[in-house]
Phi, psi and omega in degrees: 000341176066037182276330187298136183089359180261151176274098182258127179303145184289125184287338185274357191278334188300320181293326178289316181297331178265006176075027186254009177295147182240108179259172185300322184288332178253027178305127181250105184207124185302335182293343179258016177304321180249032185291143170272159182247139182252131170232140185253139174270125185245148176297134174261005175237152190276338183203123179185162178267129177280114182271318179195153172228117186262110179251007188298312178294322181294323178293341181265359182285153184305136173081352186281131178260328179198148170231120189239144170243181183311317185293342180267352187238110184259082175233143177299150175293160182279120184286157174306154184303119168055011182076013185250337173274177192302127187295346181255012181258067179279155172244121174291146177299315172236129180296130183254324187241320190216144174250144182236358173200157179289120185120350179292137184287127176238351177201158180235132180243132181235124182216174185293323173221170187296320183295314179299317178296324180288317178300318178294322181294328180287346180264358176286132182247120179249143172244116186234120177282113186298138173245163177297154187240144175233120179242342182270114177304327182290331175279320181302323184290348178280350176060033178273333179232111190261138172279325180236103182303319183295330179288331178066018177198159173259356179280127182245346181202141176229137180216153173205152178215123179235152175284163187304129175090352182265129174242185176289339180270347184301135168280086190302327191254016176297135182090351179274137178276332180224135179229129184232136180236144178206134170273128182235135177258121171258098200287161177290135180237144170266134189291326173054047171298156180300319176262128175284178180291148178201155178208147175220137184216143177223147182239116185224125174050047174077007179235144172266130172240123179221145180251121183230153173271090188221156174268343187224077186296322178296319176298314177305314177303309183299320181292317179297318178299318179293316182294325181262007176061045181238159173288150179304322181296348179272356183244134174236115182246138173237128177278105177096249026293332170251143180240125189266063177094152182216301179067014179118306185296345173268019180275358179237229183211164182227157180301324183300318181295320177297318183293322182294319178294315177304313181300319183295328178282316184296317185258004179051045177220144173296147183232147175226146178210137169215140181272164175277167176299321178294324175290327177297322184296335179243352180259320174289125193297149187269174180231173180064228177079052177243143166254123185241132169249115194235139181225137176227143180221152181186198182259156179292351174276354176111351180287127180271131186247326189211150185212134177227133179233119175244118188248134162248114185263124170290110181264357184078200187278341177220144188281101173256197183305327183300335179292327183269341187301338177302337174307316178290324174300318183287321182298323179260020192299321183273356176060230187263013193252149177269097181238124188291312188244125182222137172224124181221144182211156177213145177227125181258128185235158181273143174220157177281065180222176177298133177306159183255149180214188177292142172215134190347102179111321165049071173097332180279319176298331179294318179295314180297317180301321182291306186291325182287327171294319183293323177303313183294315183294323177293318180298318181292325180295322184265357179076032181249141178301136187295327176295315184293322179297323173296315183297319183296319187261357183294140174299136178299158179306137174217142185248347179247152181309138187226130177278141172246181193299330182281354182094355173291144176253104181284142188279315182188156180181157175219072183295321171298328179296316178294323180300311183297321180291327176295319181290326181292330185261349181235133176281082183292329180297316178296318180294320176297323182293316178297322177295315178301316182298318182292319179298314184293326182272354182067029177312135173306319182259114178265155181257131176239141184235121183231142182242163164209131174247116192230161166214144181222169179248133176234156186089355175085156184300328181252007178060301177085206186216173175207156184252155175202158173215151179228137184226129178266122181274169186299329180274003179093356172280178185227145163257130167250122177257129184232140177283352171287159181224094186286148173223051180121000186275344178088031181298321183304320179287310187289323180291325176294323178296317180298315178300315179305313182288317187277334174265347183068040181233169181290142179310317186292346184271002183248131178247125182258128184244131183206165169078010185232113189282348171282326179270336178229078188294332183241130181180169183250314176120191185237117176185166179052034177051042184263345198296308182291318184289332177255305182297313180294319177294328176296325179296314181295316179300314183290331176297320177298318176294322183293321180294321179296321174300315184289334176302317181297322179288320176300320183297321177293315180294326180267001180055050179225160177298144178304321185290343183265357183277125175247160177238132176256102184290342179285315183262350174072043173215164179259146179211164176276123182314131182081349180227072183299339179292337176268092190223162174225130174278165172306316182296322180294319178297313185302320182285343187262355179243154183257026180211162176275119176289130182217147171227138175246141182218158178223126183255120171262122182288156179277345182166173177285165173243163186228085175293159183202174180175176178236132181240141175228126178247138173240127183233151167251140184235116177278104186288344176280333183239343180083005178285131181254133172240129175280116185277319181205152177219132190233129178218144173243113180240131180249111176239036179068213182291133177258126179275316176225103183304327180296318179288317181301317181288333173296318179294321180297315182301310183302311179304311180299319182299312178300317178302310180298326185292316179298318185294328187245339192231318197270137166195130177268125187238151178236155173280173180300331179266016176079016177280129177296133178258352185227051188264012171222164181280005167281323184266330184264120186262127164218159194275163169261178178298333182296341180271358180251149170276178170285132179277135173263112187253129177244147186260150174209147183213112175250133180291157178221146177258013184282347176204164191287345179271340182076025187253155171243169181286149178228352189292335183246350186308315180305323183285329185297309187270328191289325187301305187279339171298321180287317180302311179299322183294316183297312185291324173300318179295344183254014186299326183297341176268358185081008185282128183258332183199144170219131180285152176286152001277147181274067183285162182303321180296316182293323180289314176302314175304316180299318180289319177297320177294321180295320177295324179292325179300312178305000000 
């Protein structure tokens, strides 16, 4: 059918545009007609000993069925992540003795409706003895104030990656003519998906059926089964059916979800829960949160010889995935550059804050932010153009897998090529001339130009696998079942395009099914830009199995040898070799058999992929107010083969927008006593479409052998490069003031203060 590579409109969008999406909170199912509503009482202090929780008044309020504390709920604590974080840092499902962050569950209220449950929750009286608080990771690492007394440390995870021959004792910068050091803060962010967390659960005939706003329904099923000591077959999880965004933090599971399922079993009543936006801001795990001490050294001609990255990762109050993510930061530490000597290390520490998880890019934007800021600082030190410094040090084009200094094996890349394409399409000479003129005239609005050359890893360090199934229906249509679980990525369209091309049928005849563990029992889910390269490849792999099964049926129906049966993917029929007029279409096969033809497949990737690109941000800076406006943004992104350019560009747009947002607007902040200062969307800033220019996107495509489709991840790439490109642009625009570095977000106040301080020094 030749659909691959074409910009096909997303088939799933109509229902969303017409307001017909069905999310957990507006779930329409007769089984929930008499559902009870769950509201959680959360700690309002960041660190304290629970002395008492008085629920007597709450239990007497109208409509209340139960008010439960830890002693009423016998569920095992959540173990440390994967057995690799500190073994004594467990999280109780409901806190019984100690709270460690604002937002931790201390009681559960169940009532006839949400309003009654909320009112009863407000009547719960807790007495908590306040303990000292640590929210600064640099203070936490000193272990002077412990979150877990039994652990005797706040350190939960340690990682390191050095280039061959480099040790802790190595004089890394010997032979360098220029050495530059900078401390960089990659700030904590709240994910803020459009849909907050929600769960609905019913218990019928010995089985739990639960609807969750999740990216990983099979993982959620398995975890719920483990926590409730049930067989996996006793749990049925449905993602959504629609999920309104995830960005990473919905890729696991939460205590609230476990408790909703447990309550539906305990009380033999359907249960529903949805959090408020304020609850989500402190309950949905956060992202980023690194303190980086970075040193770069090289020669005055621009050649970089050595690089050191030391990371302190804020893991929050309990070790979730965020505690491990510095592994990816260290893996990608040198980015796109050929650097001989590298030393990198990371320490993840506990603080009295919301736990940390993956957030769009998950460890890789942090690596890019560090190396790309240091490239600018190094260039400035030696008086070399920042673009030229990147060109000099970029790894040469390679088409076969290549090991870099950190030990990562990149699959393929042409980093000088994307830089060249950026230069071909953007008039840098004119931009620099305009910038020089503004500087010379003392224009109130200064121009900043910032670059980023990035590479990231997608599909995960070990890549993994994904599941798919294809089924021929009685009417000749098809079901494609996928273990991926979309929440805005357009899988229904892309997977149908793959099915259309490989099966030779109309796009409209394919129905894509996902996110239901009864219909798709095995699968991994959607995160880390893995879906197309693993889930899409699984569809293609399964299509090949499916066609072979159909050939056996066609051989019987056509009364020919199996070996003589051919399949024409253009026309979508089977025929006897040499006699194409003797053929069978899929519809004819469907009518000729008394069963549904089905094939199940599992695709194991050959390795991770490494998408890359070059970004250029042009900003205007009002030096009287500090306000930064992004005037234009230009990107070259290489994600291998592109299946649907429209969807790929949409992912690029979203990623760039979130990257710019981190650079200029977003930061989740706490007071010294651990109280959230940005727990509403009044206090926590992120932009609307009005704050962005039209993004100018340029294409590049480098083949990869890491999967059968030759594709790389695209969902996070925009975020990897755009953040630091904008940061670099702002600091470049302030060069006339002698300003070398400003940490994100580059808010008007922060920029104005930097300018004011610089002028006072002069």
